[in-house]
C-alpha positions in Angstrom: 6.0 40.6 38.0 7.6 42.7 40.7 5.5 43.9 43.5 3.7 47.3 43.2 6.0 50.3 42.8 6.4 52.5 45.9 4.3 55.6 45.9 6.1 59.0 46.1 5.0 59.3 49.8 6.8 56.0 50.6 10.0 56.7 48.6 13.2 57.7 50.3 15.1 60.7 49.2 17.6 58.4 47.6 14.9 56.7 45.6 13.3 59.9 44.4 16.3 60.7 42.2 15.9 57.5 40.1 15.1 58.7 36.6 12.5 57.1 34.2 15.4 55.7 32.2 16.7 53.8 35.2 19.8 56.0 35.8 22.0 54.4 38.4 21.7 56.3 41.7 23.1 53.7 44.2 25.6 51.0 43.5 24.1 47.9 41.9 20.6 49.4 41.5 19.5 50.5 38.0 15.8 49.9 37.8 12.6 50.5 39.8 12.1 46.7 39.9 15.5 46.2 41.5 14.8 49.0 43.9 11.5 47.3 44.9 13.3 44.0 45.5 15.8 45.7 47.8 13.0 47.4 49.7 11.4 43.9 50.1 14.5 42.5 51.6 14.7 45.4 54.0 11.1 45.0 55.1 11.3 41.2 55.3 8.9 40.6 52.5 9.2 37.3 50.8 7.5 35.9 47.7 6.5 32.3 46.8 8.1 32.8 43.4 11.7 31.9 42.8 12.0 34.0 39.7 12.0 37.3 41.6 14.1 38.9 44.3 13.5 37.6 47.8 11.5 34.8 46.2 11.4 31.1 47.1 10.1 28.1 45.2 7.8 26.9 48.0 5.8 28.4 50.8 7.7 26.1 53.2 11.0 27.7 52.1 9.6 31.1 52.5 8.4 30.3 56.0 11.8 28.8 56.9 13.7 31.8 55.7 11.4 34.2 57.5 12.7 32.8 60.7 11.6 34.6 63.9 11.6 38.1 62.4 8.2 39.6 61.8 7.7 38.9 58.1 5.2 39.1 55.2 4.9 36.4 52.7 3.1 37.1 49.4 1.8 34.3 47.2 2.5 34.5 43.5 1.1 31.1 42.5 -1.3 28.5 43.7 0.3 26.3 46.4 -0.2 22.7 47.5 1.0 21.4 50.8 0.5 21.3 54.6 2.1 24.3 56.4 3.0 25.1 60.0 3.7 28.5 61.6 6.2 27.9 64.4 5.7 29.0 68.0 8.3 31.8 67.7 7.2 33.1 64.3 5.2 36.3 63.5 3.9 36.0 59.9 1.5 38.0 57.7 0.4 35.8 54.8 -1.0 37.6 51.8 -3.0 35.2 49.6 -2.9 37.7 46.8 -5.7 36.0 44.9 -4.2 32.6 44.9 -5.2 29.3 46.6 -3.5 27.0 49.1 -4.7 23.4 49.1 -3.6 20.8 51.6 -1.9 17.5 50.8 -3.0 15.3 53.8 -3.0 17.3 57.0 -4.5 20.6 58.2 -3.7 23.2 55.4 -2.3 25.7 57.9 -1.5 24.9 61.5 -0.6 27.9 63.6 1.5 27.7 66.7 2.7 31.4 66.7 1.3 34.7 65.4 -0.3 34.7 62.1 -2.3 37.3 60.0 -3.9 36.2 56.8 -5.2 38.7 54.2 -5.9 38.9 50.5 -4.7 42.0 48.7 -6.0 41.0 45.3 -8.5 43.2 43.5 -10.9 40.3 43.0 -10.5 39.0 46.6 -10.2 35.4 45.3 -7.6 34.2 47.7 -8.6 30.9 49.2 -7.4 28.3 51.7 -8.9 24.9 51.0 -8.8 21.5 52.7 -9.8 18.3 50.9 -9.0 15.6 53.5 -11.2 13.8 56.0 -10.9 15.1 59.6 -8.6 18.0 58.6 -9.2 21.7 58.7 -8.2 24.6 56.5 -7.1 26.5 59.6 -6.0 24.8 62.9 -5.1 27.4 65.6 -3.3 25.7 68.5 -3.3 26.6 72.2 -1.4 29.9 73.0 -1.3 30.8 69.3 -2.8 34.0 67.9 -4.4 34.4 64.5 -6.2 37.2 62.6 -8.2 36.4 59.5 -8.3 39.7 57.7 -9.8 38.4 54.5 -9.7 35.4 52.3 -12.0 32.4 51.7 -11.7 29.3 53.9 -13.4 26.2 52.5 -13.5 22.4 52.3 -14.2 21.9 48.7 -14.5 18.1 48.9 -16.7 18.2 52.1 -19.1 15.3 51.9 -21.0 15.2 55.2 -24.4 13.7 54.5 -26.2 14.3 57.8 -25.5 14.4 61.6 -24.7 10.6 61.6 -23.0 10.1 58.2 -19.7 11.9 57.5 -19.6 10.6 53.9 -15.9 9.7 54.6 -14.8 13.3 54.2 -15.9 15.8 56.7 -14.5 18.2 59.3 -14.6 21.8 60.6 -13.2 24.4 58.2 -11.7 26.3 61.1 -10.7 25.1 64.6 -9.5 27.5 67.3 -7.8 26.4 70.5 -6.0 29.7 71.0 -7.0 33.3 70.2 -8.6 34.1 66.9 -10.1 37.3 65.4 -12.1 37.2 62.2 -12.7 40.5 60.4 -15.0 41.8 57.7 -14.0 40.6 54.2 -13.6 37.0 55.3 -15.7 34.1 53.9 -16.0 30.7 55.5 -18.2 28.2 53.7 -18.9 24.5 53.0 -21.8 22.3 51.9 -21.6 19.5 54.4 -24.2 18.4 57.1 -22.0 16.4 59.5 -19.4 18.7 61.0 -19.9 22.3 62.1 -18.3 25.0 59.9 -16.3 26.6 62.7 -15.3 25.1 66.1 -14.2 27.5 68.9 -13.0 25.4 71.8 -12.6 21.6 72.2 -14.8 18.7 71.1 -13.4 16.9 74.2 -12.5 19.5 76.9 -10.5 16.8 78.8 -7.8 17.2 76.0 -7.3 20.8 77.0 -4.6 20.0 79.6 -3.9 23.7 80.3 -7.6 24.4 80.8 -7.1 27.8 79.0 -10.0 29.4 77.2 -10.3 29.4 73.4 -11.1 33.0 72.6 -12.8 34.0 69.3 -14.0 37.4 68.2 -15.9 37.8 65.0 -16.1 41.4 63.7 -17.6 40.6 60.4 -17.6 38.3 57.4 -19.8 35.7 55.7 -20.4 32.3 57.2 -22.5 29.5 55.7 -22.9 25.8 55.9 -22.0 23.0 58.3 -24.2 21.0 60.7 -23.9 24.2 62.8 -22.4 27.3 61.3 -20.7 28.3 64.5 -20.0 25.9 67.4 -18.8 27.4 70.7 -17.6 24.3 72.4 -15.8 23.2 75.6 -13.8 26.1 77.1 -14.9 28.4 74.2 -15.4 32.2 74.8 -17.0 33.7 71.8 -17.9 37.3 70.9 -19.8 38.1 67.7 -19.9 41.8 66.8 -21.1 41.5 63.2 -21.3 39.2 60.2 -23.7 37.2 58.1 -24.5 33.7 59.3 -26.6 31.1 57.5 -27.4 27.4 58.0 -29.4 24.8 56.2 -28.7 21.8 58.4 -29.2 22.2 62.1 -28.5 25.6 63.8 -26.7 28.8 62.9 -25.1 28.9 66.3 -24.6 26.3 69.0 -23.3 27.5 72.3 -22.0 25.2 75.1 -19.9 27.7 77.1 -19.7 31.5 77.1 -21.0 33.6 74.2 -22.0 37.3 73.6 -23.7 38.6 70.5 -23.5 42.3 69.8 -24.6 42.3 66.2 -24.9 40.3 63.0 -27.5 38.6 60.8 -28.5 35.0 61.7 -30.9 33.0 59.5 -31.9 29.4 59.0 -33.1 28.0 55.7 -34.5 24.8 54.2 -34.5 22.0 56.8 -32.4 23.8 59.5 -34.0 23.8 62.9 -33.4 26.7 65.4 -31.3 29.7 64.9 -29.6 29.1 68.2 -29.1 25.9 70.3 -27.9 26.5 73.9 -26.9 24.0 76.5 -25.3 23.6 79.9 -23.3 20.6 81.2 -21.1 21.9 84.0 -19.7 25.0 85.6 -16.2 24.8 84.1 -16.1 24.2 80.4 -19.8 23.9 79.3 -21.4 26.8 81.2 -24.2 27.5 78.7 -24.0 31.3 79.2 -25.4 33.3 76.4 -26.0 37.1 76.2 -27.7 38.8 73.2 -27.4 42.6 73.0 -28.2 43.0 69.3 -28.5 41.3 66.0 -31.2 40.1 63.6 -32.4 36.6 64.1 -34.8 34.9 61.7 -36.2 31.4 62.1 -37.9 29.5 59.3 -41.6 28.7 59.6 -41.2 25.5 61.5 -38.1 26.4 63.4 -37.3 28.3 66.6 -35.2 31.3 67.6 -33.7 29.5 70.6 -34.0 25.9 71.6 -32.6 23.7 74.4 -29.7 21.7 73.0 -30.3 17.9 73.1 -28.0 16.1 75.6 -27.6 19.1 77.8 -28.4 19.1 81.5 -30.2 22.4 81.2 -30.7 25.3 78.7 -28.2 27.3 80.7 -28.4 31.0 81.4 -29.7 33.2 78.6 -30.1 37.0 78.7 -31.7 38.8 75.8 -31.7 42.6 76.0 -31.7 43.6 72.3 -32.1 42.5 68.8 -34.6 42.0 66.0 -36.0 38.6 66.6 -38.4 36.4 64.6 -39.0 32.9 66.0 -40.1 30.9 69.0 -38.2 30.3 72.3 -38.7 26.5 73.0 -37.4 25.2 76.3 -37.5 21.6 77.6 -35.3 21.4 80.7 -35.6 18.2 82.8 -33.2 19.6 85.5 -33.6 22.7 87.6 -31.3 25.7 87.2 -31.9 27.2 83.7 -32.9 30.8 83.4 -34.1 32.9 80.4 -34.4 36.7 80.8 -36.0 38.9 78.1 -35.8 42.6 78.9 -35.1 46.2 78.0 -37.8 46.8 75.3 -37.0 43.7 73.2 -39.7 42.5 70.8 -39.9 38.8 70.0 -42.1 38.0 67.0 -42.9 34.5 68.2 -44.0 32.3 71.1 -42.4 31.4 74.4 -43.0 27.7 75.1 -41.7 26.4 78.4 -42.1 22.6 78.5 -39.8 21.9 81.4 -38.2 23.4 84.5 -36.8 26.7 83.2 -37.5 29.9 84.9 -38.4 32.6 82.4 -38.6 36.3 83.2 -40.0 38.9 80.8 -39.4 42.5 81.9 -40.2 45.5 79.8 -40.3 43.4 76.6 -42.9 42.5 74.1 -43.8 39.0 73.0 -45.9 39.0 69.9 -47.1 35.4 70.5 -48.3 33.1 73.2 -46.5 32.4 76.5 -47.1 28.8 77.4 -45.9 27.1 80.6 -46.5 23.4 80.1 -43.9 22.2 82.7 -43.2 22.9 86.3 -41.0 25.8 85.6 -42.2 29.4 85.6 -42.9 32.4 83.3 -43.0 35.8 85.0 -44.0 38.9 83.1 -43.6 42.5 84.3 -43.8 45.9 82.6 
């Protein structure tokens, strides 16, 4: 099937004179379908379907022929393989309701500029990865990617728990460059070993350029993984909106620099805190977290924020907005951690300081107990 006919507003004067019977108006063009194909060629639109104009048998062929010109590639069938966007390419990939499944590597590795969308009415476009230690999306250093729709999954994910990968586990998405995730995007898996999304580096020493991994989440639905979102070494994360859920450990683990301006964060079943925060050093694991808004809901036995195990301190946390249900539980064994709750925030839970953290509550309401069991401090002012 040819791509959608051009609307009158989009047609050129030459195209407008084409009759319903397909009367020839320009040399070699006799039908609306052929006119569409010529428009595709002019606009650098390619199809993964060799039966139509500007179509190619494989996604690899379409990517190769797109070259370095800004191009759009539209799927017309399900695709299997491992695909790479080159450093000098600028590609918009329209899943168009179809599925890309990997063979043995990351499903899509991006070294250039890539936008992924799904124009299908049912929004069924999917990028899947079925291999151990491989991601659906791997965004490399200095690369830029926008996820503007689509579902990103690991359908064979088998992580059993935090110590057992089940021989098939990994992140759905890894960002080492710059990534924007917009509303209409779904990221999901059922595993309990790997986090769902990793922004930054598992081992920051591998980041030879020492450049930040920058991720902005403007919306979408995110569920599953040991941690739903992990902001790792050199990660800089901004969450403006979205729905985030976890049943394993935490909705959000922050090691470096993160800002939350909105969104819904909830833990279910055996998950522990909504947020884990930790500091290791002042370069790539700074433990800086700022919460301006959002809805955070812990389960009955869990916490809103908790010190991450293995960290030197909880880091620096500032909370000046949000709808919060759950406890703040701190157990720092090293000086330097600070938690500030201010600006009319209401926390429906306790503040439990079991270590060396300095907690300041200014103009906020704590609907629970404030307990200082360690040698840190809790200061409360109106």
